[in-house]
C-alpha positions as CSV (number, residue, x, y, z in Angstrom):
1,M,-18.0,-17.2,-26.4
2,L,-15.0,-15.4,-27.9
3,K,-15.5,-12.1,-29.7
4,E,-13.2,-11.7,-33.1
5,Y,-13.1,-8.5,-34.8
6,N,-11.2,-6.7,-37.9
7,T,-12.5,-3.3,-37.5
8,I,-9.7,-1.4,-35.9
9,A,-10.7,1.9,-36.7
10,N,-7.6,3.8,-35.7
11,V,-4.1,3.7,-33.8
12,E,-2.4,5.8,-31.5
13,G,0.5,5.4,-29.3
14,P,-0.1,2.1,-27.5
15,L,-4.0,2.3,-28.0
16,L,-6.4,0.7,-30.5
17,V,-9.7,1.8,-31.2
18,V,-12.1,-0.9,-32.2
19,N,-15.1,-0.1,-33.6
20,K,-18.8,-2.2,-34.7
21,V,-18.2,-3.9,-31.0
22,S,-20.5,-5.8,-28.5
23,G,-21.2,-6.8,-25.3
24,I,-17.2,-5.7,-24.3
25,K,-16.5,-5.4,-20.6
26,F,-14.0,-3.1,-19.1
27,D,-10.5,-4.6,-18.3
28,E,-11.6,-7.7,-20.7
29,L,-8.3,-9.3,-22.1
30,V,-7.8,-9.0,-25.5
31,E,-5.7,-11.2,-28.2
32,I,-4.3,-9.2,-31.3
33,E,-3.4,-11.5,-34.4
34,L,-1.2,-9.3,-37.2
35,G,-1.4,-10.4,-41.0
36,N,2.2,-12.3,-40.3
37,G,0.7,-14.6,-37.5
38,E,2.6,-12.5,-34.4
39,M,0.2,-12.3,-31.4
40,R,0.1,-9.7,-29.1
41,R,-1.8,-9.0,-26.0
42,G,-3.8,-6.0,-24.2
43,K,-6.4,-5.2,-22.1
44,V,-10.1,-2.9,-22.4
45,L,-9.4,0.8,-20.9
46,E,-12.6,1.7,-22.0
47,A,-15.9,0.3,-23.5
48,Q,-19.0,1.9,-24.8
49,T,-22.0,0.9,-26.8
50,D,-20.7,-0.3,-30.4
51,K,-16.4,1.1,-29.3
52,A,-13.7,-0.3,-27.5
53,L,-10.6,1.4,-26.8
54,V,-7.8,-1.1,-26.1
55,Q,-4.4,-0.9,-24.4
56,V,-1.8,-3.2,-26.0
57,F,0.7,-4.6,-23.6
58,E,3.8,-5.2,-26.3
59,G,2.8,-1.9,-28.2
60,T,1.3,-0.8,-31.9
61,S,3.9,-0.6,-34.0
62,G,3.9,-3.0,-36.8
63,I,0.2,-3.3,-36.7
64,D,-1.6,-2.5,-40.0
65,V,-5.0,-1.8,-39.4
66,R,-6.6,-3.8,-42.8
67,D,-5.4,-7.0,-41.6
68,A,-5.2,-7.2,-37.6
69,K,-7.8,-9.5,-35.9
70,V,-8.7,-8.1,-32.4
71,T,-10.3,-11.6,-30.2
72,F,-12.5,-10.3,-26.7
73,L,-11.5,-13.1,-24.4
74,G,-14.4,-12.4,-22.2
75,K,-11.9,-12.4,-18.8
76,V,-9.6,-10.0,-16.6
77,V,-5.8,-10.3,-16.2
78,K,-5.3,-12.7,-13.7
79,I,-2.5,-14.3,-11.6
80,P,-1.7,-17.8,-10.7
81,V,-0.8,-18.0,-6.7
82,A,0.3,-21.1,-4.6
83,P,2.7,-21.6,-2.0
84,D,5.2,-22.3,-4.3
85,M,5.1,-19.0,-5.5
86,L,7.7,-18.3,-2.3
87,G,11.4,-18.0,-3.9
88,R,10.3,-17.4,-7.0
89,V,11.1,-14.6,-9.6
90,F,8.2,-13.1,-12.0
91,D,8.1,-10.5,-14.4
92,G,5.3,-7.8,-14.3
93,S,2.8,-10.0,-16.1
94,G,3.2,-12.6,-13.9
95,K,5.4,-15.4,-16.0
96,P,8.0,-16.6,-14.4
97,I,11.6,-15.2,-15.3
98,D,13.9,-17.2,-12.6
99,D,14.5,-20.3,-14.9
100,G,12.5,-22.4,-12.6
101,P,9.3,-24.8,-13.6
102,E,5.9,-23.4,-14.5
103,M,3.8,-22.8,-11.3
104,I,1.1,-25.1,-10.6
105,A,-1.8,-22.9,-9.4
106,D,-4.3,-23.5,-6.5
107,H,-6.5,-20.2,-7.8
108,Y,-6.7,-17.6,-10.4
109,L,-7.1,-14.5,-8.5
110,D,-8.0,-11.3,-10.2
111,I,-5.2,-8.8,-9.9
112,N,-7.6,-6.0,-9.0
113,G,-8.2,-7.4,-5.6
114,S,-11.3,-6.6,-3.6
115,P,-11.3,-3.6,-1.3
116,I,-11.3,-4.4,2.7
117,N,-14.7,-3.4,4.0
118,P,-13.5,-0.4,6.7
119,Y,-15.9,-2.0,9.3
120,N,-13.7,-5.2,9.2
121,R,-10.4,-3.9,9.5
122,D,-8.4,-4.6,12.4
123,Y,-6.1,-1.7,13.8
124,P,-2.2,-2.1,13.1
125,A,-0.3,-2.8,16.4
126,E,3.1,-5.3,16.4
127,F,5.9,-3.7,15.9
128,I,8.1,-5.2,12.7
129,Q,12.0,-5.1,12.8
130,T,13.5,-3.9,10.0
131,G,17.2,-3.5,11.1
132,I,17.8,-0.2,10.3
133,S,18.0,1.8,13.7
134,A,16.9,5.1,12.2
135,I,13.7,3.3,11.6
136,D,12.9,0.6,14.6
137,G,14.2,3.4,16.7
138,M,12.5,6.6,15.8
139,N,10.0,5.9,13.6
140,P,9.1,2.2,13.9
141,L,7.1,0.0,11.1
142,V,3.9,-1.1,12.4
143,R,2.0,-4.2,11.4
144,G,-0.5,-3.3,8.8
145,Q,0.7,0.1,8.2
146,K,1.8,2.0,5.1
147,L,4.8,3.6,5.6
148,P,6.4,5.0,2.5
149,I,10.2,6.1,1.8
150,F,10.6,9.3,0.2
151,S,14.1,9.6,-1.9
152,G,15.5,11.2,-4.6
153,S,17.6,10.7,-7.6
154,G,21.1,9.3,-6.9
155,L,20.2,8.7,-3.2
156,P,20.7,4.7,-2.1
157,H,16.6,4.1,-1.6
158,S,17.4,0.4,-3.6
159,R,20.1,-0.7,-1.1
160,M,17.9,0.1,1.6
161,A,15.0,-1.7,-0.2
162,A,16.9,-4.6,-0.1
163,Q,18.1,-4.7,3.0
164,I,14.5,-4.5,4.4
165,A,13.8,-7.2,2.4
166,R,16.6,-9.3,3.8
167,Q,16.4,-8.1,7.4
168,A,12.4,-7.6,8.2
169,R,10.6,-9.8,10.7
170,T,8.3,-9.7,13.6
171,L,9.7,-10.4,16.9
172,K,8.2,-13.5,17.6
173,A,9.8,-16.7,16.3
174,H,6.8,-18.9,15.3
175,E,4.8,-16.1,13.1
176,N,5.4,-17.0,9.6
177,F,6.6,-13.5,7.6
178,A,7.2,-13.5,3.8
179,V,8.1,-10.1,1.8
180,V,6.6,-9.3,-1.5
181,F,8.9,-7.2,-3.8
182,A,8.1,-5.6,-6.4
183,A,10.1,-3.4,-8.9
184,M,9.1,-0.9,-11.3
185,G,10.5,0.6,-14.3
186,I,14.1,-0.6,-13.2
187,T,17.2,-1.3,-15.2
188,Y,18.7,-4.4,-15.7
189,E,21.4,-3.6,-13.4
190,E,18.9,-3.0,-10.7
191,A,17.2,-6.0,-11.2
192,N,20.3,-8.1,-11.2
193,F,21.2,-6.5,-7.6
194,F,18.0,-7.5,-6.1
195,M,17.7,-10.9,-7.3
196,E,21.3,-11.5,-6.8
197,D,21.2,-9.8,-3.3
198,L,18.4,-12.1,-2.0
199,R,19.9,-15.0,-3.4
200,L,23.4,-14.9,-1.7
201,T,21.6,-14.1,1.4
202,G,18.9,-17.0,1.7
203,A,16.2,-14.3,1.9
204,I,14.6,-15.2,-1.6
205,E,13.3,-18.3,0.1
206,R,10.5,-16.3,2.0
207,T,10.5,-13.7,-1.1
208,V,8.1,-13.7,-4.1
209,M,9.6,-11.0,-6.6
210,F,8.1,-9.1,-9.5
211,I,10.6,-7.1,-11.7
212,N,9.6,-4.8,-14.4
213,L,12.3,-3.6,-16.5
214,A,12.5,0.0,-17.5
215,D,11.9,-0.9,-21.8
216,D,8.8,-2.7,-20.7
217,P,5.4,-2.1,-22.0
218,A,3.9,1.0,-19.3
219,I,0.5,-1.0,-19.2
220,E,2.6,-4.3,-17.6
221,R,4.1,-1.5,-15.5
222,I,0.6,-0.2,-14.0
223,A,-0.4,-4.4,-13.4
224,T,3.0,-5.1,-11.5
225,P,2.3,-3.8,-8.1
226,R,-1.5,-4.9,-8.5
227,M,0.2,-8.5,-9.4
228,A,2.0,-8.3,-6.3
229,L,-0.5,-7.2,-3.7
230,T,-2.5,-10.0,-5.2
231,A,0.1,-12.4,-4.0
232,A,0.3,-10.3,-1.1
233,E,-3.1,-10.8,-0.1
234,Y,-3.1,-14.4,-1.2
235,L,-0.2,-15.1,1.3
236,A,-1.8,-12.9,4.1
237,F,-5.2,-13.9,4.0
238,D,-5.4,-17.5,2.5
239,L,-2.1,-18.7,4.0
240,E,-2.5,-16.6,7.2
241,M,1.1,-15.0,6.9
242,H,2.4,-11.8,7.8
243,V,3.7,-10.2,4.6
244,L,5.7,-7.1,4.1
245,V,5.3,-5.6,0.4
246,I,7.9,-3.4,-0.8
247,L,7.2,-1.2,-4.0
248,T,9.8,0.2,-6.2
249,D,9.6,2.8,-7.2
250,M,6.1,4.2,-7.3
251,T,7.2,7.2,-9.3
252,N,7.8,5.3,-12.4
253,Y,4.3,3.8,-12.0
254,C,2.9,7.0,-12.1
255,E,5.1,8.3,-15.1
256,A,3.6,5.3,-16.7
257,L,-0.2,6.1,-15.6
258,R,0.5,9.8,-16.8
259,E,2.0,8.0,-20.1
260,I,-1.5,6.5,-20.5
261,S,-3.6,9.0,-19.4
262,A,-2.2,11.4,-22.2
263,A,-2.4,8.6,-25.1
264,R,-6.2,8.6,-24.0
265,K,-6.5,12.6,-24.5
266,E,-7.3,12.4,-21.0
267,V,-7.9,16.1,-19.2
268,P,-4.4,16.0,-17.2
269,G,-4.2,17.5,-13.6
270,R,-1.1,18.8,-11.7
271,R,1.9,18.3,-14.0
272,G,0.5,16.7,-16.2
273,Y,-0.9,13.4,-14.3
274,P,-4.3,12.4,-14.3
275,G,-6.6,13.9,-12.5
276,Y,-7.7,10.5,-10.7
277,L,-3.7,9.7,-9.5
278,Y,-4.8,10.2,-5.8
279,T,-7.8,7.6,-6.1
280,D,-5.7,5.4,-8.2
281,L,-2.7,5.1,-5.9
282,S,-5.4,4.9,-3.1
283,T,-6.6,1.9,-4.9
284,L,-2.9,0.1,-4.5
285,Y,-2.2,1.6,-0.8
286,E,-5.4,0.8,1.0
287,R,-5.1,-3.0,0.2
288,A,-2.7,-3.3,3.0
289,G,-3.9,-3.8,6.6
290,K,-5.0,-6.1,9.1
291,I,-8.8,-7.9,8.9
292,K,-10.5,-9.0,11.7
293,G,-11.2,-12.7,12.4
294,H,-7.5,-13.4,10.1
295,T,-3.7,-14.2,11.9
296,G,-2.2,-12.5,8.7
297,S,-1.8,-9.2,7.3
298,I,-0.1,-6.9,4.9
299,T,2.2,-4.2,5.7
300,M,3.5,-1.9,3.0
301,I,6.6,0.2,2.1
302,P,6.1,2.1,-0.5
303,I,9.4,3.8,-1.8
304,L,9.2,6.7,-4.4
305,S,11.9,9.2,-6.0
306,M,10.9,12.5,-5.2
307,P,11.5,14.6,-8.8
308,E,14.2,17.3,-7.5
309,D,13.5,16.4,-4.1
310,D,10.0,18.1,-3.9
311,K,7.8,16.7,-1.3
312,T,5.2,19.2,-2.6
313,H,5.4,17.2,-6.2
314,P,2.0,15.7,-6.9
315,I,3.2,11.9,-6.1
316,P,5.1,11.9,-2.5
317,D,2.2,14.8,-1.7
318,L,-0.7,12.3,-2.6
319,T,0.8,9.3,-0.8
320,G,1.5,11.3,2.2
321,Y,-2.6,11.8,2.5
322,I,-3.1,8.3,2.1
323,T,-0.4,6.7,3.8
324,E,0.5,7.0,7.5
325,G,3.8,8.9,7.9
326,Q,7.1,8.5,5.4
327,I,10.4,8.2,5.9
328,I,12.7,11.0,4.2
329,L,16.2,10.2,3.0
330,A,17.7,13.6,3.2
331,R,20.8,14.7,0.2
332,P,22.9,16.5,2.6
333,L,23.6,13.3,4.9
334,H,24.4,11.2,2.2
335,G,27.0,13.9,1.0
336,K,28.5,12.9,4.4
337,G,28.5,9.7,3.0
338,I,26.4,8.4,6.2
339,Y,24.3,5.4,4.9
340,P,21.0,5.3,5.2
341,P,20.9,8.8,4.9
342,I,17.3,9.1,6.9
343,D,16.2,12.3,7.9
344,V,14.5,11.5,11.4
345,L,13.2,15.2,11.9
346,P,10.7,15.5,8.7
347,S,10.2,11.9,8.9
348,L,7.4,10.3,10.7
349,S,5.4,7.2,11.8
350,R,1.8,8.5,12.5
351,L,1.1,4.7,14.5
352,R,4.6,4.9,16.1
353,D,3.3,4.4,19.4
354,K,0.6,1.8,18.4
355,G,3.7,-0.8,18.0
356,I,6.3,-0.2,20.8
357,G,6.4,0.1,24.6
358,K,6.2,-2.9,27.2
359,N,5.3,-6.3,25.7
360,R,5.9,-5.0,22.4
361,T,9.7,-3.7,22.2
362,R,10.6,-2.5,25.6
363,E,9.4,-0.2,28.4
364,D,11.3,3.0,27.3
365,H,11.7,2.7,23.8
366,A,8.9,5.8,23.5
367,D,10.7,8.0,25.9
368,L,14.3,7.1,24.6
369,A,12.8,7.9,21.1
370,N,11.2,11.4,22.0
371,Q,14.5,12.4,23.9
372,L,16.7,11.4,20.9
373,F,14.6,13.6,19.0
374,A,14.1,16.6,21.0
375,A,17.8,16.8,21.9
376,Y,18.7,16.1,17.9
377,A,16.8,18.9,17.0
378,R,18.1,21.2,19.6
379,G,21.7,20.3,18.5
380,K,20.8,21.1,14.8
381,E,19.6,24.7,16.1
382,A,22.8,25.2,18.2
383,K,24.8,23.9,14.9
384,E,23.5,26.5,13.1
385,L,23.9,29.5,15.6
386,E,27.8,28.3,15.8
387,A,28.0,28.4,11.5
388,I,26.6,32.2,12.2
389,L,28.5,33.6,15.0
390,G,31.1,30.9,15.7
391,E,31.4,28.3,18.6
392,G,32.3,30.5,20.8
393,A,28.9,31.9,21.5
394,L,27.7,29.0,22.2
395,T,27.2,28.1,26.1
396,P,28.7,24.6,27.3
397,V,25.7,22.5,27.5
398,D,24.5,24.1,23.8
399,L,28.2,22.7,22.9
400,K,27.2,19.4,24.1
401,F,24.1,19.5,21.8
402,S,25.9,20.6,19.1
403,H,28.7,17.4,19.6
404,F,25.7,15.1,20.1
405,V,24.4,15.6,16.7
406,D,27.7,14.5,15.2
407,R,27.5,11.6,17.7
408,Y,23.7,10.7,16.4
409,E,24.6,10.7,12.8
410,G,27.5,8.9,13.0
411,E,26.5,6.1,15.4
412,F,23.0,5.4,15.8
413,V,21.8,6.7,12.0
414,R,25.0,5.4,10.0
415,Q,25.1,1.8,9.8
416,G,26.3,-1.0,6.9
417,D,23.6,-2.2,4.5
418,H,24.6,-5.5,5.6
419,E,24.1,-4.3,9.6
420,D,21.0,-6.0,11.3
421,R,20.5,-4.5,14.6
422,V,18.3,-5.8,17.0
423,I,15.8,-3.8,18.7
424,E,17.4,-3.9,21.9
425,K,20.7,-2.8,20.3
426,T,19.2,0.2,18.8
427,L,18.0,1.3,21.7
428,Q,21.3,0.8,23.8
429,V,23.2,2.9,20.8
430,G,20.5,5.5,22.0
431,W,21.0,5.7,25.6
432,E,25.0,5.4,25.1
433,L,24.5,8.6,23.2
434,V,21.9,10.7,25.6
435,A,24.8,9.6,28.4
436,D,26.6,12.7,26.6
437,L,24.1,15.2,27.7
438,P,23.6,16.9,31.2
439,V,21.2,14.2,33.2
440,G,19.3,17.5,34.3
441,E,18.6,18.2,30.2
442,L,17.0,14.4,30.1
443,K,13.0,16.0,30.1
444,R,11.8,13.7,28.2
445,V,12.5,10.4,29.8
446,R,11.1,9.1,33.1
447,P,13.1,9.0,36.4
448,E,12.8,5.2,36.2
449,Y,13.9,4.4,33.1
450,K,16.9,7.0,34.0
451,E,17.6,4.6,36.8
452,K,17.3,1.3,35.0
453,Y,19.0,2.1,31.4
454,L,21.0,5.0,31.8
455,Q,22.3,4.7,35.2
456,P,24.4,1.7,34.3
457,I,26.4,3.5,31.9
458,L,27.4,6.3,33.6
459,N,28.7,3.9,36.6
460,E,30.4,2.2,34.2
461,R,32.0,5.3,32.7
462,M,33.0,6.6,36.2
463,E,34.6,3.0,37.0
464,K,36.6,3.3,33.7
465,Q,38.0,7.1,35.0
466,G,38.7,5.7,38.4
467,A,36.0,8.0,39.8
468,P,33.6,7.8,42.5
469,D,29.9,6.2,41.9
470,A,27.9,8.7,39.6
471,K,25.4,8.7,42.1
472,D,27.6,10.5,44.7
């Protein structure tokens, strides 16, 4: 039974305080009727014995406490789901914005979802190919993993998000793969870029998009990732699909959380963010994973822009505690014109070895990745020494590692934003690069892999130079 009240006691920011209520529950949906007949929506943020705190989705501007009526609907926010949601674009409240027909729902699901029982979780395993060498080759994405991208203002994380949405797939052709893409607090131009890019490439057919614009209400921004994850859970665990969830930009989400917390006069934590920021983020990130007995899975790539490129800022700091690694975009690489500007040295995929190797990617993958990482780190050290003492201070071997850095960044890391490299191509580029280094320095690769993958490259180079076989 609906409960209607005209006992609004106070309006402050996006919040209403309604007195003399009874039987009101947390998260309950609300309708507010203004004196001129305009209807607005909201939900209960806090319920006490005779008082309710209501967040108004459309804002409280123009609400007159004397003639406004508040109706408590007795239900929570739910999203309609059906297989037909693939290929559709929704706003942050779950309404279609792609000029398509209204959805005929199979189910209506609570956007807050249900936590996965840790006992029923399955360990992340199989490799997901993004087509980006600096991710696939060095810090691979594993099905069921949470692997965030740490970016900064002005860095091309939007281009990367669109590229991953277009290209990501599992290596088994028969598996059903879908992408759920949620964008929060973005401009109209960014939203149009994402939608047009996926439409032009046909990737929209396997994608569900949720778009929350910068001028949309803050409470909708908080609901957007929950809408997206609820859709992902339906596709993964009802339709048994492999789902990749891309959330961009989580910084905008956290700013909305801080705004609402301030309006509620809560005691702030670090840098003004609410003290429950870690808990709130974990309720989103931990909805990813694999469940025993289900074929489907949810893999997540949250993207966040670090304020002032500060990795110790609360948002990247807390995200790093919850997730299994991070991909870090570097401003110096971006300044060199390298796309994607992924800095592989501080980047990390904690589940890397669970998703690569024989019968997953290729037997030599782990050894080659270790060798590339070690060579790049040594080359960076050589470049620092060269900058201080000059090139003449370097040994011939150090010079080779110094030159390796330039080729690695220019050929392995750099690629076009529509260049989709299969894992075999990524590994081949890696072997071509380490072939420039003295064989005796390649200590991270097993001899049988050198013989199988490196020796043919050396032999081919020798033949082109008209020299004897490289073995001789």
